[in-house]
C-alpha beads as a LAMMPS data file, in Angstrom:
LAMMPS data file: protein, C-alpha beads

233 atoms
232 bonds

1 atom types
1 bond types

-500.0 500.0 xlo xhi
-500.0 500.0 ylo yhi
-500.0 500.0 zlo zhi

Masses

1 110.0

Atoms # bond

1 1 1 -198.231 33.927 2.422
2 1 1 -199.537 34.436 5.966
3 1 1 -198.517 30.883 6.927
4 1 1 -195.020 31.358 5.485
5 1 1 -194.594 34.627 7.401
6 1 1 -195.684 32.953 10.645
7 1 1 -193.142 30.129 10.179
8 1 1 -190.328 32.601 9.506
9 1 1 -191.289 34.609 12.600
10 1 1 -191.330 31.473 14.759
11 1 1 -187.851 30.463 13.622
12 1 1 -186.495 33.898 14.424
13 1 1 -188.076 33.845 17.873
14 1 1 -186.739 30.371 18.743
15 1 1 -183.156 31.234 17.833
16 1 1 -180.318 29.220 19.313
17 1 1 -177.130 29.284 21.337
18 1 1 -174.235 29.974 18.984
19 1 1 -170.708 28.765 19.763
20 1 1 -167.997 30.858 18.134
21 1 1 -164.201 30.545 18.334
22 1 1 -161.598 33.107 17.251
23 1 1 -157.803 33.308 17.224
24 1 1 -155.647 36.436 17.222
25 1 1 -153.532 34.932 14.425
26 1 1 -153.463 31.803 12.294
27 1 1 -149.854 30.687 12.858
28 1 1 -148.143 29.922 16.183
29 1 1 -144.737 28.749 17.323
30 1 1 -144.500 25.457 19.187
31 1 1 -144.460 26.186 22.925
32 1 1 -146.093 29.606 22.847
33 1 1 -149.540 30.347 24.180
34 1 1 -152.371 29.582 21.733
35 1 1 -155.401 31.344 23.225
36 1 1 -158.740 30.629 21.588
37 1 1 -161.455 33.188 22.290
38 1 1 -164.701 31.326 22.903
39 1 1 -168.089 33.049 22.718
40 1 1 -171.515 31.676 23.593
41 1 1 -174.175 33.915 22.070
42 1 1 -177.848 33.799 22.988
43 1 1 -179.472 34.417 19.613
44 1 1 -182.997 34.210 21.036
45 1 1 -185.460 36.686 22.464
46 1 1 -185.508 35.138 25.935
47 1 1 -183.178 34.543 28.866
48 1 1 -181.446 31.163 28.809
49 1 1 -179.770 29.414 31.739
50 1 1 -176.832 27.201 30.735
51 1 1 -174.027 25.334 32.426
52 1 1 -170.856 27.444 32.510
53 1 1 -169.103 26.186 29.330
54 1 1 -165.645 27.154 30.624
55 1 1 -166.034 24.542 33.377
56 1 1 -168.069 21.942 31.505
57 1 1 -166.943 18.389 30.777
58 1 1 -169.513 18.309 27.960
59 1 1 -167.808 21.022 25.909
60 1 1 -164.902 19.667 23.857
61 1 1 -162.209 21.535 21.950
62 1 1 -161.092 19.549 18.909
63 1 1 -157.840 19.945 16.993
64 1 1 -157.966 17.778 13.887
65 1 1 -154.451 17.102 12.552
66 1 1 -154.772 17.517 8.797
67 1 1 -151.714 15.339 8.118
68 1 1 -153.238 12.161 9.528
69 1 1 -156.806 13.030 10.647
70 1 1 -155.902 12.394 14.309
71 1 1 -158.255 14.214 16.657
72 1 1 -156.435 15.895 19.538
73 1 1 -159.026 17.152 21.989
74 1 1 -159.820 18.163 25.556
75 1 1 -162.845 19.099 27.634
76 1 1 -162.955 22.729 28.723
77 1 1 -163.712 21.628 32.269
78 1 1 -160.772 20.034 34.048
79 1 1 -160.776 16.905 36.188
80 1 1 -158.369 17.484 39.058
81 1 1 -156.309 14.421 39.969
82 1 1 -154.606 14.135 43.364
83 1 1 -151.960 11.470 43.961
84 1 1 -152.812 9.566 47.133
85 1 1 -150.235 6.767 46.895
86 1 1 -148.400 6.397 43.595
87 1 1 -146.767 3.095 44.542
88 1 1 -150.222 1.637 45.226
89 1 1 -151.645 3.347 42.133
90 1 1 -154.151 5.283 44.241
91 1 1 -155.504 8.581 42.957
92 1 1 -158.429 10.855 43.822
93 1 1 -160.393 12.654 41.123
94 1 1 -162.335 15.850 41.626
95 1 1 -164.931 16.883 39.031
96 1 1 -165.461 20.581 38.297
97 1 1 -168.609 22.116 39.826
98 1 1 -171.618 22.433 37.524
99 1 1 -172.037 26.177 37.786
100 1 1 -174.768 27.856 35.765
101 1 1 -175.038 31.290 34.235
102 1 1 -177.774 33.302 32.600
103 1 1 -177.549 34.648 29.077
104 1 1 -179.760 37.654 28.456
105 1 1 -181.539 37.896 25.077
106 1 1 -179.111 38.649 22.225
107 1 1 -176.157 38.736 24.607
108 1 1 -172.961 36.708 24.803
109 1 1 -170.288 35.521 27.211
110 1 1 -166.664 35.338 26.158
111 1 1 -163.663 33.564 27.681
112 1 1 -160.353 32.097 26.529
113 1 1 -158.849 28.629 26.583
114 1 1 -155.168 27.996 25.871
115 1 1 -154.655 25.085 23.479
116 1 1 -150.949 24.903 24.246
117 1 1 -151.649 24.667 27.974
118 1 1 -154.094 21.795 27.581
119 1 1 -152.447 19.624 24.897
120 1 1 -148.990 18.278 24.110
121 1 1 -148.879 19.746 20.640
122 1 1 -146.596 19.055 17.707
123 1 1 -145.846 20.968 14.511
124 1 1 -148.601 20.769 11.909
125 1 1 -151.816 22.248 10.581
126 1 1 -154.950 21.727 12.639
127 1 1 -158.640 22.395 12.130
128 1 1 -160.087 23.647 15.425
129 1 1 -163.706 23.630 16.547
130 1 1 -165.877 23.284 19.648
131 1 1 -168.440 20.571 20.176
132 1 1 -171.207 20.266 22.738
133 1 1 -173.478 17.304 22.119
134 1 1 -174.617 17.541 18.510
135 1 1 -173.780 21.245 18.232
136 1 1 -170.529 22.490 16.736
137 1 1 -168.906 25.895 16.441
138 1 1 -167.315 27.387 13.357
139 1 1 -164.102 25.737 12.168
140 1 1 -160.745 27.505 11.907
141 1 1 -157.419 26.136 10.662
142 1 1 -154.232 27.141 12.467
143 1 1 -150.610 26.085 12.016
144 1 1 -148.038 25.253 14.693
145 1 1 -144.411 25.597 13.635
146 1 1 -141.146 24.526 15.253
147 1 1 -138.860 27.489 14.626
148 1 1 -136.138 29.421 16.427
149 1 1 -138.883 31.416 18.126
150 1 1 -140.012 28.204 19.838
151 1 1 -136.861 27.894 21.941
152 1 1 -137.626 30.635 24.487
153 1 1 -141.156 29.475 25.406
154 1 1 -140.029 25.824 25.483
155 1 1 -137.070 26.547 27.761
156 1 1 -139.354 28.560 30.057
157 1 1 -141.650 25.556 30.398
158 1 1 -138.802 23.083 30.906
159 1 1 -137.206 25.134 33.691
160 1 1 -140.441 26.071 35.517
161 1 1 -140.513 24.155 38.817
162 1 1 -144.231 24.934 39.196
163 1 1 -145.086 23.228 35.917
164 1 1 -146.380 19.648 35.922
165 1 1 -143.937 16.846 35.117
166 1 1 -145.516 15.911 31.779
167 1 1 -145.364 19.425 30.337
168 1 1 -141.744 19.942 31.376
169 1 1 -140.871 16.576 29.830
170 1 1 -142.688 17.515 26.598
171 1 1 -140.750 20.790 26.322
172 1 1 -137.378 19.223 27.107
173 1 1 -138.007 16.461 24.546
174 1 1 -138.432 19.039 21.787
175 1 1 -135.348 20.964 22.886
176 1 1 -133.288 17.775 23.028
177 1 1 -133.958 17.297 19.300
178 1 1 -131.840 20.406 18.796
179 1 1 -129.317 19.703 21.549
180 1 1 -129.111 15.977 22.450
181 1 1 -127.249 16.715 25.697
182 1 1 -130.308 18.442 27.133
183 1 1 -131.223 15.524 29.406
184 1 1 -133.214 16.654 32.447
185 1 1 -133.747 14.555 35.565
186 1 1 -137.133 16.027 36.396
187 1 1 -138.495 15.743 39.954
188 1 1 -141.502 13.546 40.720
189 1 1 -144.394 14.512 42.989
190 1 1 -143.337 11.926 45.557
191 1 1 -139.709 13.140 45.742
192 1 1 -138.655 14.572 49.073
193 1 1 -137.989 18.341 49.297
194 1 1 -134.224 17.691 49.420
195 1 1 -134.338 15.499 46.317
196 1 1 -136.485 18.017 44.468
197 1 1 -134.114 20.827 45.384
198 1 1 -131.105 18.870 44.164
199 1 1 -132.788 17.990 40.886
200 1 1 -133.844 21.598 40.295
201 1 1 -130.267 22.732 40.858
202 1 1 -129.065 20.218 38.278
203 1 1 -131.768 21.394 35.874
204 1 1 -130.572 24.994 36.282
205 1 1 -127.078 23.891 35.265
206 1 1 -128.442 22.059 32.196
207 1 1 -130.541 25.062 31.202
208 1 1 -127.554 27.390 31.500
209 1 1 -125.520 24.999 29.359
210 1 1 -128.240 24.901 26.722
211 1 1 -128.627 28.689 26.670
212 1 1 -124.880 29.118 26.246
213 1 1 -124.924 26.702 23.288
214 1 1 -127.990 28.446 21.838
215 1 1 -126.369 31.880 22.062
216 1 1 -123.429 30.599 20.051
217 1 1 -125.407 28.601 17.499
218 1 1 -128.842 30.191 17.090
219 1 1 -127.849 31.943 13.854
220 1 1 -126.041 28.919 12.429
221 1 1 -127.717 27.632 9.228
222 1 1 -127.505 24.088 10.616
223 1 1 -130.297 25.008 13.070
224 1 1 -132.728 25.145 10.143
225 1 1 -131.827 21.565 9.282
226 1 1 -132.184 20.426 12.889
227 1 1 -135.595 22.088 13.200
228 1 1 -136.790 20.420 10.007
229 1 1 -135.458 17.026 11.104
230 1 1 -137.066 17.408 14.538
231 1 1 -140.537 17.273 12.997
232 1 1 -139.929 13.753 11.677
233 1 1 -138.035 12.283 14.667

Bonds

1 1 1 2
2 1 2 3
3 1 3 4
4 1 4 5
5 1 5 6
6 1 6 7
7 1 7 8
8 1 8 9
9 1 9 10
10 1 10 11
11 1 11 12
12 1 12 13
13 1 13 14
14 1 14 15
15 1 15 16
16 1 16 17
17 1 17 18
18 1 18 19
19 1 19 20
20 1 20 21
21 1 21 22
22 1 22 23
23 1 23 24
24 1 24 25
25 1 25 26
26 1 26 27
27 1 27 28
28 1 28 29
29 1 29 30
30 1 30 31
31 1 31 32
32 1 32 33
33 1 33 34
34 1 34 35
35 1 35 36
36 1 36 37
37 1 37 38
38 1 38 39
39 1 39 40
40 1 40 41
41 1 41 42
42 1 42 43
43 1 43 44
44 1 44 45
45 1 45 46
46 1 46 47
47 1 47 48
48 1 48 49
49 1 49 50
50 1 50 51
51 1 51 52
52 1 52 53
53 1 53 54
54 1 54 55
55 1 55 56
56 1 56 57
57 1 57 58
58 1 58 59
59 1 59 60
60 1 60 61
61 1 61 62
62 1 62 63
63 1 63 64
64 1 64 65
65 1 65 66
66 1 66 67
67 1 67 68
68 1 68 69
69 1 69 70
70 1 70 71
71 1 71 72
72 1 72 73
73 1 73 74
74 1 74 75
75 1 75 76
76 1 76 77
77 1 77 78
78 1 78 79
79 1 79 80
80 1 80 81
81 1 81 82
82 1 82 83
83 1 83 84
84 1 84 85
85 1 85 86
86 1 86 87
87 1 87 88
88 1 88 89
89 1 89 90
90 1 90 91
91 1 91 92
92 1 92 93
93 1 93 94
94 1 94 95
95 1 95 96
96 1 96 97
97 1 97 98
98 1 98 99
99 1 99 100
100 1 100 101
101 1 101 102
102 1 102 103
103 1 103 104
104 1 104 105
105 1 105 106
106 1 106 107
107 1 107 108
108 1 108 109
109 1 109 110
110 1 110 111
111 1 111 112
112 1 112 113
113 1 113 114
114 1 114 115
115 1 115 116
116 1 116 117
117 1 117 118
118 1 118 119
119 1 119 120
120 1 120 121
121 1 121 122
122 1 122 123
123 1 123 124
124 1 124 125
125 1 125 126
126 1 126 127
127 1 127 128
128 1 128 129
129 1 129 130
130 1 130 131
131 1 131 132
132 1 132 133
133 1 133 134
134 1 134 135
135 1 135 136
136 1 136 137
137 1 137 138
138 1 138 139
139 1 139 140
140 1 140 141
141 1 141 142
142 1 142 143
143 1 143 144
144 1 144 145
145 1 145 146
146 1 146 147
147 1 147 148
148 1 148 149
149 1 149 150
150 1 150 151
151 1 151 152
152 1 152 153
153 1 153 154
154 1 154 155
155 1 155 156
156 1 156 157
157 1 157 158
158 1 158 159
159 1 159 160
160 1 160 161
161 1 161 162
162 1 162 163
163 1 163 164
164 1 164 165
165 1 165 166
166 1 166 167
167 1 167 168
168 1 168 169
169 1 169 170
170 1 170 171
171 1 171 172
172 1 172 173
173 1 173 174
174 1 174 175
175 1 175 176
176 1 176 177
177 1 177 178
178 1 178 179
179 1 179 180
180 1 180 181
181 1 181 182
182 1 182 183
183 1 183 184
184 1 184 185
185 1 185 186
186 1 186 187
187 1 187 188
188 1 188 189
189 1 189 190
190 1 190 191
191 1 191 192
192 1 192 193
193 1 193 194
194 1 194 195
195 1 195 196
196 1 196 197
197 1 197 198
198 1 198 199
199 1 199 200
200 1 200 201
201 1 201 202
202 1 202 203
203 1 203 204
204 1 204 205
205 1 205 206
206 1 206 207
207 1 207 208
208 1 208 209
209 1 209 210
210 1 210 211
211 1 211 212
212 1 212 213
213 1 213 214
214 1 214 215
215 1 215 216
216 1 216 217
217 1 217 218
218 1 218 219
219 1 219 220
220 1 220 221
221 1 221 222
222 1 222 223
223 1 223 224
224 1 224 225
225 1 225 226
226 1 226 227
227 1 227 228
228 1 228 229
229 1 229 230
230 1 230 231
231 1 231 232
232 1 232 233
């Protein structure tokens, strides 16, 4: 009995770092923010120094598509890419700093990561979890739906001149499935200021045209059919 008690005590003292993810809701509209609350809890009786998980390339957020088992994922730390000369295919990469932080005994740190901001999502049901080496967090299933409520966040992304090219293209592609005339000539990084300005002016015209069409047709039953068809196109 004494040996068993000693083993149990040792296990409790050793503890571990627990990774926990939470969502404010289980269903989201395509294009809207999908913030995951991430917690790292020190479940031990001693201070532990760890690499800041919010900036780590070793911490991976997984979204497992339940329709086809495809694993969409990203590292919480971001690699910054700077275009040096696109025509010569020259780029510079900057790795995030390896900052450390101290977790006091039985304490936790909490931060958020936006799944929609980091991935080009599609409608579906996904199982989400964090992985760091061999450790995994809890698993949570969320759904992403393409509905009328998706139009506003998608149009905001498509029209945002401060947004990266790929995300604007992703948003406009989904909107074009509803309104095929929504063709945007998005500016490239290497475009001159005059060219960028001209393209943004043309985009503003296209956005206004789309919004006018949407105001007239948003309550039309045919939109339900278009939204359903968009998921298979």
